[in-house]
N, C-alpha and C positions, 0 to 999 in steps of 0.2 A: 710816476710808477705807482702809485697807488690806485690810480683809475685803472691802469692796465691790470692789476691783480683784481681790482674789484669785478671788472668786465669778466676775468677768466672764472672767477668765483660764480659769478652770474651764470656764465655760460656753462660751467660744470653741473650747477644746480638746476638748469633748465633740461641738460642732456640727462643728467643723473635720474631725476624724477620720472620722466618717461619710461627710461630703461628700466626703473624699479617696477613701476605699474606693469609693462610690458612683461618682465620677469616672472612677476607673480600671476598674471594671466596664463601664461605657457605653463605654470607650475600646475594652476588649477584645472588646464585642459589634462596634462598629462595623469592627476591624480584621478579625475573624473574617467578617463580611458582605462586606468589600472583598475578601479572600481568595477566598472563594467565587466572587464574580462575576469573578475574574480567571480562575479555573480554567474557568468557564463560557465565557468569552471565548476561552481557548485552545483549548478543545475545539470551539466554533464555527468558529473559524479552520481546524482541523484538517478538521472535516468539510467546510467550504467548499472547501478544496484538494482533497479526494478527490471532491467532487461535479464540480469543473472538471476534473479528469482524467478521470473518466468521461463527461463530455460531450464533450471532445476526441476520446475513444475512438470515441463513438457518433458524433459528425461524420464522422470519417473512415471509419467502417464505412459509412455513409449514402451518402458519396461513392462509395465501393468498390460498392456495389449499385446506385447511379444509372448509373454507367458500365457495369456488368454489363447493366442493363436496356436501356440504349441499344444495346450490342452485340447484344444479343438481338432487338432491332427489326428488324435487317438481315437479309437471307437468308444472307448469309456468317455472321453470328454464329451464327444457329440450327443452320447445318450444322456448325460446329465444336465446338458444345456436344452436339450429337447423336454425333458422331464420338468425341467424348473421352468421354461417359459409356456409350454402348453398343458402341464397336469394331465399327462398321458401314462398309461402303465402298460406292461407286457401282457402277452396272453398268461391268465392263470393267475395274476398278480390281482390283489384288492386294493383299492384306495382306503384308508382311514383318515378321517379328519377328527384330530383333536381341538375340541373348544373349550376354553377354560372358563369356569363359572365366573360370572361377575360378582363380586363382593357386595352384599347389599347392607346398607347400615341403616339402623333404625334411629330415627332421631327422637330424642324424648323432649318433650315439651311440658314445661310446667308453666301453670296458670298464674300470672302475676297477680298479686293482690294490692290493693291500694294501700297506700302507706299508713292510712288511718286503722287498718284492720290489724296492722302488726302488734298494737298494744293490747 
């Protein structure tokens, strides 16, 4: 009877150990797959944030361009744009160019005396 129970224990041990190793390997596979999914999710969230920022910038640019188009649809807007880009004037007008004076600084240099002449 003792030998039968010893064989059963030995059989349980031989079956139990490989099953435990297999369970640990399967667990590691699942942990690795979960980690990869987490990394992909983090990357996707970062890409989404970047895309939303780009979309906001493009929408702001579109609003600026729409405002400029509206301005260019009026005669005054066309005139302002022509004057800004081509430096033209109407008949009877004169161009005045204001030039700022450059500030000049005078540097005062002092002659350095050798240390022995200080006494």
